[in-house]
C-alpha positions in Angstrom: 71.4 20.6 99.1 70.9 24.1 97.2 68.7 26.0 99.4 69.8 25.6 102.8 66.9 27.6 104.5 64.2 26.4 106.9 63.3 23.7 104.4 66.7 22.9 103.7 67.8 22.3 107.1 65.0 20.0 107.8 65.7 18.0 104.6 69.3 18.0 105.7 68.5 16.6 109.1 66.1 13.9 107.5 68.8 12.7 105.0 71.4 12.5 107.9 69.0 10.3 109.9 68.8 8.1 106.7 72.5 7.7 106.6 73.1 10.3 103.8 76.4 11.9 103.8 75.9 15.8 102.8 78.9 17.1 100.6 77.6 20.5 99.5 75.3 23.3 100.9 74.1 26.5 99.2 72.1 29.5 100.0 70.9 32.7 97.9 74.6 34.3 98.3 77.2 31.3 98.6 78.1 27.4 98.5 80.3 25.5 100.4 81.4 21.9 100.1 83.4 19.1 101.9 83.4 15.7 100.0 84.0 13.8 103.4 80.9 15.3 104.6 79.1 17.9 106.2 77.7 17.7 109.7 74.0 18.8 109.4 73.8 20.0 113.3 77.0 21.9 112.9 75.7 23.6 109.7 72.2 24.2 111.0 73.9 26.1 114.1 76.2 28.1 111.7 73.1 29.0 109.4 71.0 30.2 112.3 73.8 32.1 114.0 75.3 33.7 110.8 72.3 33.4 108.4 74.8 32.3 105.8 76.6 29.1 104.7 79.6 31.1 103.9 82.7 30.5 106.4 81.1 27.2 107.5 84.0 25.6 109.3 85.5 22.6 107.9 84.3 23.5 104.2 85.5 25.0 101.1 83.9 27.9 99.4 82.3 27.0 95.8 79.9 28.7 93.4 76.5 27.4 92.9 77.8 26.2 89.5 80.3 23.8 91.2 77.7 22.8 93.6 75.3 21.4 90.8 78.0 19.8 89.1 79.0 17.6 92.0 79.2 14.0 91.7 76.5 12.9 94.1 73.5 10.6 94.5 70.8 13.3 95.2 70.6 17.1 94.4 68.1 18.8 96.6 66.4 21.8 95.1 65.3 23.8 98.0 65.6 27.4 96.9 64.2 29.4 94.0 62.5 28.6 91.2 64.1 27.8 87.9 67.5 26.8 89.5 68.1 24.3 86.6 67.4 25.5 83.1 68.5 24.4 79.6 71.8 26.5 80.1 73.2 24.3 83.2 71.0 21.1 83.0 74.2 19.5 81.1 76.6 20.0 84.2 74.5 17.9 86.7 76.1 15.1 87.9 73.8 13.5 90.3 71.5 10.5 89.7 68.5 12.1 91.3 67.1 15.7 91.5 64.5 16.2 94.3 62.7 19.2 93.8 61.8 20.3 97.1 61.3 23.8 96.0 58.2 24.6 93.6 59.5 24.7 90.0 63.1 24.1 90.8 63.9 22.5 87.2 62.4 24.4 84.2 60.5 22.2 81.6 63.3 22.3 79.3 66.0 21.3 81.8 63.3 18.4 82.8 63.8 16.9 79.1 67.6 17.4 79.1 68.1 15.5 82.5 65.5 12.7 81.3 67.7 12.3 78.0 70.7 11.9 80.2 68.9 9.4 82.6 68.6 11.8 85.8 65.6 11.0 87.7 63.5 14.3 88.6 61.1 13.6 91.7 58.9 16.8 90.8 57.6 19.4 93.0 54.0 18.0 93.0 55.1 15.1 95.1 58.5 16.0 96.7 57.0 19.5 98.1 53.5 18.0 98.9 54.1 17.5 102.7 53.2 21.1 103.8 50.0 20.9 101.6 48.9 17.6 103.3 49.8 19.0 106.9 47.4 21.8 106.1 44.8 19.6 105.3 45.5 17.5 108.4 45.3 20.9 110.4 41.9 21.3 108.7 40.6 18.2 109.5 41.6 18.3 113.1 40.0 21.7 113.4 36.7 20.4 112.0 36.5 17.4 114.3 37.9 19.1 117.3 40.1 15.9 117.5 43.9 16.4 117.5 46.5 13.9 116.9 50.0 13.5 118.3 52.9 14.3 116.2 53.7 10.8 115.7 50.2 9.9 114.5 50.6 13.1 111.9 54.1 11.5 110.6 52.8 8.2 110.2 49.8 9.4 108.4 51.9 11.8 106.3 54.4 9.0 105.4 51.6 6.7 104.3 50.0 9.3 102.0 53.2 10.4 100.6 54.4 6.6 99.9 51.1 5.6 98.5 51.0 8.6 96.1 54.6 7.9 95.1 53.8 4.4 94.5 51.2 5.4 92.0 53.3 7.9 90.4 56.0 5.2 89.7 53.6 2.4 88.5 52.0 5.3 86.1 55.5 6.3 85.1 56.6 2.4 84.3 53.0 1.5 82.5 53.2 4.8 80.2 57.0 5.1 79.8 57.1 8.6 80.8 59.1 10.6 83.4 57.8 10.9 87.1 56.6 14.5 86.5 54.2 13.4 83.4 53.1 10.5 85.5 52.4 12.6 88.3 50.2 14.9 86.3 48.6 12.0 84.4 47.6 10.6 87.6 46.2 13.7 89.0 44.3 14.5 85.8 42.8 10.9 85.6 41.5 11.1 89.1 39.8 14.4 88.4 38.2 12.8 85.4 37.1 9.7 87.1 35.4 12.0 89.8 34.0 14.2 87.3 32.4 11.2 85.5 31.0 9.9 88.9 29.6 12.8 90.4 28.8 15.0 87.2 30.1 18.3 86.5 27.6 20.0 88.5 26.9 18.7 92.1 
């Protein structure tokens, strides 16, 4: 997980619940790793106390470049924009790159990763949860009807799962990467809506 801040800590918790073993963490100053696994609760407690991953017990220091080169299933980008570029895309050894941060990989890196068979889950879907939750807040406010946390999580899962299924179907049908498929699907929906309602309401 590159970017072990508020979002990265939440991702770590959810991945751990799903049975994932977290083997590397980075903040904006340092990175640490342990091939046997890093407990997300201990890491979160350490980060909240020290505001840094450096020195996390039972881990070894590493560079961000080392973290990106770790052989793993999923590399989570939860930090800054442009972390993977054409300069370092060739070193990525994960099967999947999850762009939790907006613009985690550059367009040039996208091409190189696709050529190497690395699946990039683009920010347009991977970081959409907060946007959907903002919509939920607006809906509840407008209706003066408030949902439980469980109801919100269930509805969020439903919307994101449906969106991801649509993106995957488009990617398969058009033989394109997930980012291109997401944009194609979004543009087609806007075009369809415009045709149905007209340009000016």
